[in-house]
Backbone bond lengths (Angstrom), bond angles and torsions (degrees), N, CA, C in turn:
res aa  C-N    CA-C-N  psi(-1)  N-CA   C-N-CA  omega(-1)  CA-C   N-CA-C  phi
1 X - - - 1.465 - - 1.525 109.27 -
2 X 1.304 116.39 141.13 1.461 120.14 -175.49 1.515 110.26 -125.17
3 X 1.365 117.88 147.71 1.446 120.23 177.34 1.511 110.98 -78.36
4 X 1.328 116.31 160.77 1.453 120.19 172.04 1.513 108.00 -61.92
5 X 1.342 116.01 140.27 1.455 117.76 -176.75 1.519 109.98 -120.08
6 X 1.319 118.64 -88.21 1.459 119.58 -174.81 1.516 112.13 -59.14
7 X 1.316 117.65 -34.14 1.464 120.07 -176.87 1.507 112.68 -80.36
8 X 1.348 118.96 -9.64 1.449 119.47 -171.15 1.513 113.77 -76.70
9 X 1.325 119.21 -25.16 1.456 119.80 -175.55 1.512 112.19 -67.94
10 X 1.311 118.25 -34.39 1.464 119.72 -177.37 1.513 113.38 -67.36
11 X 1.367 120.02 -50.29 1.439 118.68 179.29 1.512 113.55 -63.54
12 X 1.338 118.21 -23.69 1.453 120.16 -176.01 1.503 112.79 -60.23
13 X 1.332 118.74 -29.62 1.448 121.35 -175.45 1.521 113.27 -85.89
14 X 1.324 118.20 -5.18 1.446 119.61 -178.62 1.520 111.06 -70.12
15 X 1.329 116.46 148.72 1.449 120.33 175.03 1.520 109.34 -71.13
16 X 1.355 117.91 156.78 1.454 119.81 176.90 1.518 111.41 -56.62
17 X 1.329 116.12 155.01 1.462 120.28 -175.47 1.516 112.35 -65.03
18 X 1.343 117.14 -32.91 1.457 120.14 -178.65 1.519 109.57 -125.58
19 X 1.353 118.06 73.71 1.461 120.02 -174.87 1.511 111.27 -60.97
20 X 1.327 115.03 145.97 1.456 120.11 -179.07 1.512 110.13 -87.79
21 X 1.322 116.75 -98.74 1.463 119.63 -172.33 1.518 112.03 -108.30
22 X 1.313 118.57 33.77 1.456 121.40 -177.03 1.512 112.96 -74.32
23 X 1.310 116.19 -144.92 1.455 121.02 -174.57 1.522 111.67 -65.21
24 X 1.334 115.78 139.35 1.465 120.34 173.48 1.516 110.40 -65.30
25 X 1.315 115.24 -39.63 1.459 120.28 177.11 1.512 108.85 -148.96
26 X 1.311 116.53 153.76 1.456 121.97 178.91 1.519 108.62 -95.35
27 X 1.325 118.20 130.73 1.458 119.98 -179.98 1.523 111.60 -67.21
28 X 1.318 115.54 146.57 1.461 121.59 -179.54 1.523 110.03 -112.77
29 X 1.315 117.28 -49.73 1.460 120.46 -178.87 1.526 110.34 -71.85
30 X 1.334 115.68 151.61 1.458 120.40 -175.26 1.524 112.06 -59.78
31 X 1.321 117.32 -41.03 1.468 119.59 -178.88 1.520 110.73 -63.30
32 X 1.332 116.35 -41.14 1.458 120.11 178.48 1.525 110.93 -67.28
33 X 1.325 117.00 -38.33 1.461 120.53 177.71 1.524 110.93 -61.77
34 X 1.332 115.75 -41.10 1.460 119.71 179.56 1.522 111.02 -64.50
35 X 1.332 116.88 -41.28 1.466 120.19 178.21 1.522 111.12 -65.52
36 X 1.299 116.15 -41.33 1.467 121.56 178.92 1.526 110.22 -59.38
37 X 1.323 117.17 -48.08 1.457 120.71 -179.78 1.525 111.13 -66.78
38 X 1.342 117.92 -36.21 1.464 120.23 177.09 1.522 110.74 -63.05
39 X 1.312 117.10 -38.73 1.463 120.71 178.30 1.534 110.72 -64.06
40 X 1.316 116.89 -43.22 1.466 119.36 178.39 1.528 110.82 -67.40
41 X 1.331 117.60 -38.81 1.464 120.84 176.92 1.527 110.83 -62.92
42 X 1.331 115.86 -42.03 1.465 120.22 179.20 1.520 110.77 -64.89
43 X 1.313 116.58 -41.11 1.465 121.35 177.22 1.519 110.35 -59.55
44 X 1.316 117.38 -45.82 1.458 121.56 -179.95 1.522 111.28 -62.64
45 X 1.335 116.52 -44.36 1.459 120.00 179.90 1.513 112.40 -63.21
46 X 1.322 117.02 -41.94 1.460 120.59 179.96 1.526 112.07 -69.18
47 X 1.310 117.30 -31.05 1.459 119.12 175.47 1.522 110.94 -58.91
48 X 1.330 116.71 -40.59 1.460 120.11 178.73 1.525 111.55 -68.79
49 X 1.324 117.44 -27.30 1.462 120.84 -175.99 1.524 113.05 -89.55
50 X 1.324 117.47 -43.10 1.470 120.17 -172.70 1.521 113.67 -121.10
51 X 1.340 117.74 -8.61 1.449 120.77 -178.52 1.518 112.75 76.89
52 X 1.316 117.63 170.95 1.463 120.98 -176.94 1.523 113.70 -61.64
53 X 1.344 117.35 -37.35 1.463 120.45 -176.93 1.518 111.54 -66.56
54 X 1.334 117.02 -34.40 1.461 120.33 -177.95 1.522 114.33 -87.59
55 X 1.312 116.25 -5.74 1.469 120.50 -177.74 1.522 110.68 -72.42
56 X 1.330 116.96 132.95 1.469 121.49 174.55 1.524 108.78 -132.52
57 X 1.325 115.51 151.76 1.462 119.49 178.23 1.533 110.48 -63.82
58 X 1.333 117.08 -34.16 1.465 120.55 179.33 1.520 111.01 -60.68
59 X 1.342 116.45 -46.28 1.460 120.01 -178.87 1.524 111.01 -68.60
60 X 1.322 117.61 -35.67 1.460 120.33 177.23 1.525 110.32 -62.57
61 X 1.330 116.91 -45.01 1.461 120.53 179.50 1.524 110.97 -63.23
62 X 1.338 117.15 -41.84 1.463 120.52 178.34 1.521 111.05 -62.38
63 X 1.324 116.66 -45.57 1.465 120.44 -179.39 1.530 111.10 -63.61
64 X 1.320 116.63 -37.07 1.464 120.90 -178.78 1.523 113.00 -82.12
65 X 1.348 116.14 -7.32 1.472 122.41 -177.11 1.530 110.39 57.27
66 X 1.336 113.35 47.31 1.466 122.20 -179.40 1.528 107.84 -127.60
67 X 1.316 119.44 137.43 1.462 120.30 176.50 1.527 111.16 -57.87
68 X 1.334 116.51 143.47 1.449 120.29 -178.65 1.530 111.08 -59.46
69 X 1.324 116.78 -32.07 1.458 120.01 177.76 1.513 112.46 -63.37
70 X 1.329 116.50 -34.02 1.460 120.63 177.73 1.523 110.47 -67.53
71 X 1.329 116.04 -39.89 1.469 119.44 177.25 1.524 110.04 -57.82
72 X 1.339 116.12 -43.59 1.466 118.84 -177.47 1.530 112.55 -76.09
73 X 1.307 117.62 -13.04 1.461 119.10 170.22 1.531 110.62 -68.64
74 X 1.344 115.38 -33.34 1.456 120.60 -178.28 1.531 112.83 -91.46
75 X 1.328 117.47 -37.40 1.460 121.77 -171.63 1.523 110.78 -130.14
76 X 1.330 116.13 142.42 1.465 120.15 179.37 1.524 111.62 -71.99
77 X 1.310 117.56 -23.50 1.457 121.29 -178.92 1.508 110.67 170.75
78 X 1.317 116.05 -157.67 1.455 122.40 -175.85 1.526 112.05 -61.25
79 X 1.325 116.86 -43.64 1.461 119.68 -179.42 1.526 111.10 -63.01
80 X 1.328 116.81 -41.62 1.452 120.10 178.69 1.516 112.24 -63.14
81 X 1.324 116.16 -38.26 1.463 121.07 178.28 1.528 110.57 -64.49
82 X 1.339 116.12 -46.43 1.467 120.08 179.16 1.532 111.22 -64.71
83 X 1.328 116.26 -38.61 1.469 120.15 179.33 1.518 110.94 -63.65
84 X 1.334 116.64 -42.33 1.464 119.77 179.71 1.523 111.10 -65.74
85 X 1.341 117.05 -37.43 1.461 119.75 177.04 1.528 110.67 -67.02
86 X 1.333 117.23 -40.17 1.471 120.48 176.85 1.521 110.65 -62.38
87 X 1.331 117.05 -40.22 1.468 120.84 177.60 1.528 110.33 -62.66
88 X 1.337 117.09 -42.27 1.464 119.55 178.95 1.528 110.54 -65.28
89 X 1.329 116.33 -41.56 1.463 119.65 177.87 1.522 111.38 -60.02
90 X 1.329 116.44 -43.22 1.459 119.69 -179.94 1.528 111.18 -64.98
91 X 1.330 116.85 -42.43 1.465 119.69 178.43 1.522 111.00 -60.51
92 X 1.332 117.50 -42.11 1.459 120.79 178.94 1.526 111.37 -66.17
93 X 1.328 115.97 -40.24 1.464 120.09 178.30 1.524 110.89 -61.90
94 X 1.315 116.59 -47.23 1.462 120.19 -177.75 1.519 111.87 -67.46
95 X 1.324 117.61 -36.85 1.463 120.13 175.94 1.533 110.67 -64.74
96 X 1.343 115.69 -42.91 1.457 119.27 177.81 1.516 111.93 -63.98
97 X 1.319 117.04 -40.75 1.459 121.08 177.39 1.520 111.05 -63.20
98 X 1.326 116.86 -43.61 1.466 120.18 178.55 1.523 110.92 -60.42
99 X 1.332 117.51 -38.57 1.472 120.27 178.21 1.527 110.75 -65.84
100 X 1.335 116.82 -41.00 1.470 119.53 178.89 1.529 110.96 -62.35
101 X 1.335 115.96 -43.25 1.461 120.16 179.13 1.525 110.40 -62.44
102 X 1.336 116.54 -45.08 1.462 120.90 -177.57 1.524 111.93 -67.03
103 X 1.336 116.84 -30.29 1.469 120.59 -177.42 1.524 112.71 -83.31
104 X 1.328 117.55 -8.06 1.459 120.41 -177.73 1.519 112.27 -69.26
105 X 1.332 115.67 166.98 1.465 119.67 -177.31 1.528 113.50 -70.77
106 X 1.291 117.33 -17.26 1.462 121.10 179.74 1.508 109.21 -169.65
107 X 1.305 116.38 -176.30 1.452 120.28 179.25 1.530 109.41 -66.65
108 X 1.327 118.52 123.85 1.462 119.44 -177.20 1.523 111.73 -76.99
109 X 1.329 115.80 151.06 1.445 120.57 168.06 1.519 108.82 -83.00
110 X 1.324 117.56 -178.29 1.465 119.90 -179.02 1.526 113.73 -57.51
111 X 1.336 118.29 -39.89 1.460 120.88 -178.56 1.531 110.95 -65.26
112 X 1.323 116.86 -45.48 1.470 119.78 179.22 1.523 110.84 -65.87
113 X 1.317 116.98 -38.42 1.462 120.66 176.79 1.526 110.00 -60.46
114 X 1.333 116.19 -43.88 1.465 120.07 178.24 1.524 110.89 -61.76
115 X 1.334 117.43 -40.78 1.463 120.71 177.84 1.523 110.90 -60.36
116 X 1.329 116.63 -44.88 1.467 120.20 178.12 1.536 110.75 -59.36
117 X 1.329 116.30 -42.93 1.462 120.05 -178.47 1.523 110.91 -64.94
118 X 1.318 117.14 -44.57 1.467 120.78 179.29 1.525 110.15 -64.32
119 X 1.325 117.16 -44.10 1.464 120.51 -179.14 1.525 111.46 -62.41
120 X 1.322 117.68 -40.61 1.458 120.50 179.69 1.528 110.43 -67.37
121 X 1.317 117.02 -42.26 1.461 120.65 178.73 1.527 110.79 -62.09
122 X 1.323 117.03 -46.28 1.464 121.11 -179.48 1.528 110.50 -62.86
123 X 1.330 117.09 -41.64 1.463 120.62 178.98 1.520 110.77 -61.27
124 X 1.335 117.55 -41.94 1.460 120.39 178.11 1.527 111.02 -68.14
125 X 1.311 117.09 -39.37 1.462 121.09 179.37 1.527 110.55 -59.08
126 X 1.311 116.06 -35.54 1.463 120.60 -177.53 1.520 113.19 -82.45
127 X 1.327 117.82 -22.55 1.463 119.28 -168.86 1.521 115.55 -122.48
128 X 1.311 119.54 -25.11 1.461 121.52 -171.36 1.530 110.05 -89.09
129 X 1.304 116.21 126.25 1.459 121.87 -179.38 1.528 110.87 -58.57
130 X 1.330 115.83 132.69 1.456 121.79 176.73 1.512 114.96 81.01
131 X 1.338 117.84 -12.15 1.462 121.31 -174.16 1.524 112.49 -67.22
132 X 1.331 116.07 -22.33 1.456 119.53 177.35 1.510 112.79 -69.05
133 X 1.319 117.52 -24.10 1.463 122.19 178.52 1.525 112.27 -101.64
134 X 1.318 116.21 -31.97 1.464 121.08 -178.06 1.518 108.47 -139.95
135 X 1.335 116.69 106.22 1.460 118.48 172.78 1.527 107.79 -95.95
136 X 1.353 117.06 -85.69 1.469 120.76 174.02 1.528 110.10 -111.32
137 X 1.296 115.02 2.72 1.456 126.32 175.14 1.516 106.03 -166.92
138 X 1.313 117.57 170.64 1.453 120.05 -179.14 1.522 110.14 -71.61
139 X 1.332 115.60 136.18 1.455 121.04 -175.36 1.517 111.31 -87.02
140 X 1.335 116.16 -37.82 1.455 119.72 -175.29 1.531 109.87 -113.38
141 X 1.316 118.07 -145.56 1.459 122.42 -174.67 1.528 111.62 -53.02
142 X 1.322 115.27 133.86 1.464 121.79 -177.75 1.524 109.45 -104.40
143 X 1.336 118.03 121.87 1.469 119.95 176.67 1.528 111.36 -59.00
144 X 1.321 116.34 146.73 1.463 121.24 -175.00 1.520 112.39 -60.45
145 X 1.340 117.07 -29.54 1.464 119.95 -175.35 1.526 113.17 -84.63
146 X 1.324 118.26 3.08 1.468 121.37 -175.85 1.527 110.32 -113.42
147 X 1.330 117.11 127.70 1.460 122.73 173.07 1.522 107.52 -87.26
148 X 1.323 115.77 86.29 1.459 120.34 -172.86 1.524 112.78 -68.24
149 X 1.314 118.78 -26.89 1.459 120.34 -175.63 1.523 112.98 -67.22
150 X 1.332 117.41 -22.40 1.467 120.44 -174.35 1.526 111.35 -127.88
151 X 1.315 116.53 44.23 1.461 119.13 176.70 1.519 111.54 -69.70
152 X 1.329 117.54 -31.87 1.465 121.17 -174.43 1.520 113.30 -94.57
153 X 1.297 117.44 -28.36 1.457 120.95 -172.14 1.525 109.32 -152.74
154 X 1.307 116.08 138.12 1.462 120.80 -177.44 1.518 112.37 -69.88
155 X 1.339 118.25 -25.14 1.459 121.82 -175.58 1.527 112.79 -105.93
156 X 1.331 117.39 -36.93 1.457 121.61 -178.24 1.519 109.91 -98.59
157 X 1.348 116.34 144.69 1.455 117.15 171.62 1.527 109.01 -71.65
158 X 1.321 116.41 168.78 1.459 120.31 -170.50 1.526 112.91 -57.67
159 X 1.345 117.72 -46.93 1.458 119.83 -178.66 1.522 111.83 -65.07
160 X 1.332 117.27 -36.98 1.465 119.74 177.75 1.522 110.51 -66.35
161 X 1.334 117.23 -37.68 1.462 120.52 178.52 1.525 111.02 -65.23
162 X 1.333 116.56 -41.38 1.469 120.01 177.71 1.525 110.32 -65.60
163 X 1.330 117.44 -42.95 1.465 120.91 179.70 1.524 111.17 -58.98
164 X 1.334 116.73 -40.47 1.465 120.13 179.27 1.516 111.14 -63.79
165 X 1.319 116.74 -38.95 1.465 119.91 179.43 1.528 110.98 -71.47
166 X 1.333 117.55 -35.70 1.457 120.12 176.21 1.522 110.78 -62.95
167 X 1.306 116.49 -37.87 1.463 119.57 178.28 1.530 110.48 -63.41
168 X 1.333 116.56 -37.75 1.459 120.05 177.20 1.531 111.10 -64.60
169 X 1.327 116.45 -44.63 1.465 120.53 178.60 1.531 110.34 -61.12
170 X 1.337 116.61 -40.26 1.467 120.53 -178.00 1.513 113.49 -68.35
171 X 1.330 117.40 -22.85 1.455 120.47 178.23 1.520 112.78 60.10
172 X 1.324 117.01 -128.59 1.462 121.77 -176.28 1.521 112.76 -64.93
173 X 1.322 116.76 -22.33 1.460 120.32 -180.00 1.524 111.24 -58.62
174 X 1.337 116.27 -35.76 1.461 121.25 -178.40 1.528 111.42 -117.87
175 X 1.320 116.29 32.26 1.462 120.25 -175.42 1.524 112.69 -73.94
176 X 1.328 118.32 -27.61 1.465 120.38 -178.31 1.522 109.83 -58.95
177 X 1.325 118.78 138.48 1.472 121.47 -175.34 1.525 113.79 -55.25
178 X 1.334 117.56 -33.50 1.456 120.16 -178.02 1.510 114.30 -64.19
179 X 1.330 117.63 -19.45 1.464 120.24 -177.80 1.530 112.73 -69.74
180 X 1.315 118.40 -18.45 1.460 118.70 176.40 1.526 109.95 -59.65
181 X 1.313 117.29 -45.03 1.460 121.48 178.05 1.521 111.24 -75.31
182 X 1.329 117.12 -41.40 1.467 120.72 -177.78 1.524 111.24 -58.47
183 X 1.325 117.62 -46.67 1.460 120.09 -179.16 1.526 111.31 -68.27
184 X 1.315 116.55 -31.83 1.472 120.31 176.07 1.520 110.22 -62.82
185 X 1.340 116.95 -46.65 1.462 121.16 179.12 1.529 110.20 -66.88
186 X 1.331 116.69 -41.80 1.466 120.56 178.92 1.520 111.23 -59.24
187 X 1.336 116.89 -39.44 1.461 120.68 178.06 1.519 111.10 -61.89
188 X 1.329 117.35 -44.59 1.461 120.63 -179.67 1.523 110.87 -62.28
189 X 1.336 116.56 -43.03 1.464 120.53 179.78 1.525 111.16 -64.79
190 X 1.327 116.72 -48.84 1.456 120.51 -178.73 1.526 111.00 -63.34
191 X 1.322 117.13 -40.70 1.458 121.43 179.66 1.532 110.42 -59.08
192 X 1.324 117.08 -45.82 1.462 120.79 -178.34 1.529 111.80 -65.29
193 X 1.329 116.88 -45.26 1.469 119.75 -176.53 1.525 110.91 -70.81
194 X 1.324 118.15 -39.52 1.466 119.97 179.98 1.528 111.52 -69.91
195 X 1.327 117.42 -33.99 1.475 118.60 173.16 1.525 109.99 -61.53
196 X 1.324 116.46 -42.20 1.455 120.49 176.63 1.522 111.24 -61.28
197 X 1.332 116.98 -41.87 1.468 121.23 -179.13 1.521 111.58 -60.90
198 X 1.342 116.99 -38.87 1.460 119.18 -177.98 1.523 112.70 -87.44
199 X 1.327 117.72 -13.98 1.460 119.26 168.71 1.528 109.80 -75.65
200 X 1.324 115.79 -37.10 1.461 120.42 -178.59 1.524 112.12 -72.24
201 X 1.323 116.97 -31.09 1.468 122.10 -176.47 1.527 107.63 -150.58
202 X 1.334 118.70 122.66 1.471 120.29 -178.91 1.526 113.55 -55.85
203 X 1.333 117.20 -24.87 1.463 120.71 177.84 1.523 112.15 -92.73
204 X 1.318 116.58 -0.99 1.466 120.22 -177.99 1.510 110.67 93.57
205 X 1.315 117.46 111.62 1.461 121.57 179.82 1.536 108.90 -63.86
206 X 1.340 118.35 117.14 1.472 120.16 -175.50 1.523 113.32 -63.53
207 X 1.322 117.69 -30.07 1.464 120.34 179.01 1.530 109.81 -67.79
208 X 1.331 116.93 -43.39 1.457 120.44 179.52 1.535 111.60 -70.32
209 X 1.321 116.56 -34.40 1.474 119.05 175.90 1.527 109.85 -63.67
210 X 1.338 116.33 -42.08 1.462 120.08 177.39 1.532 110.89 -63.97
211 X 1.333 116.66 -37.27 1.468 120.03 177.91 1.527 111.24 -66.73
212 X 1.312 116.65 -35.32 1.464 120.20 176.10 1.524 109.88 -60.42
213 X 1.320 116.54 -45.32 1.461 120.22 178.68 1.527 110.93 -63.52
214 X 1.350 116.73 -41.95 1.452 119.94 -179.02 1.520 110.95 -64.01
215 X 1.304 116.41 -39.98 1.462 120.90 177.27 1.527 110.81 -60.45
216 X 1.333 116.08 -46.44 1.466 120.35 -178.93 1.523 111.25 -66.78
217 X 1.333 117.32 -38.20 1.467 120.22 178.14 1.525 110.39 -57.91
218 X 1.346 116.13 -47.67 1.456 119.52 -178.54 1.520 112.45 -65.01
219 X 1.327 115.63 -41.42 1.465 119.07 -176.74 1.531 111.85 -69.86
220 X 1.333 116.31 -36.12 1.461 120.46 -176.56 1.530 113.16 -90.57
221 X 1.328 116.61 2.56 1.472 119.69 -174.21 1.520 112.35 -64.18
222 X 1.328 116.92 -36.23 1.461 120.28 -177.76 1.528 110.26 -106.56
223 X 1.312 115.00 144.04 1.475 118.94 175.68 1.517 109.12 -62.86
224 X 1.322 118.08 140.85 1.475 120.22 -176.52 1.516 111.09 -72.69
225 X 1.341 116.46 150.82 1.474 118.64 174.57 1.525 110.23 -68.96
226 X 1.298 115.56 156.66 1.463 119.40 177.54 1.520 108.92 -66.49
227 X 1.334 117.44 141.54 1.465 119.84 178.38 1.522 110.67 -64.98
228 X 1.339 116.76 152.30 1.467 119.09 -179.85 1.530 110.97 -63.64
229 X 1.338 117.77 149.58 1.463 120.43 -179.17 1.530 111.38 -67.41
C-alpha cells in the first residue's frame, strides 16, 4: 500500500471541514490577503514576546499596522485570531510533510511516515515564529476566554483534527478503518513526548525526539485490528 504523493500537497492546505473560531471571512482581493497575513504574522510575533495571556487584538492590529476595525472584519476576537493562526500552522505542516514524503526514495511505510511527521514538526518548532506557543493548539497557559481544545474544528479536538488530516495525507497507507483510532492515539503520544522534549531543551532534546520516533515505530509496526461493529 502506498501513500498519496503528488496529489497530497493540494488537500493539505485546505481548512478543516468544520472550522471552529477561525476567520469570519477569507480575504479575496490581494490587499485584503496581505492585511490578513500581516495580522497572523503579528499575532505569531507577539506570542513569542508576551505569550498567549498577554496577547490582545489591539496590539496585534498595531503591530500589523492595520485598523482595529479591519481585524474584526476578519476575526471575531482573540480566539478567532489564534484559531486562524493554528489553521495556517497546520496547513504549512501538512504541506511540508507532503513534500518530505514526495522527496523520499520510495513510498514510506508507517514508521518512515512517522519520522517525516516528527522531523517536520521539530523543524517548524525551531524556526517558525510563534510556533513554540501555538502549534495546532496552545502549548502553554490558555487564556480563560479561549476554547483551546477546538481551535481547528468545532467537533473534533485539535489532536483528533490533525490525526484526521494525517490519515488523508497518508492515503492508502492508512486506509484500513482501524487507523482512524491508531493515528488519534499516536498523535496524543507524540504530542506528549515532543512537549517534554521542548520543555527539556528549547531546541528540542534530541534524545527525547528519538524516543518519540521509537515509540511511534513500535506502535505503528502492526496493522490495527478492525474496529468493532
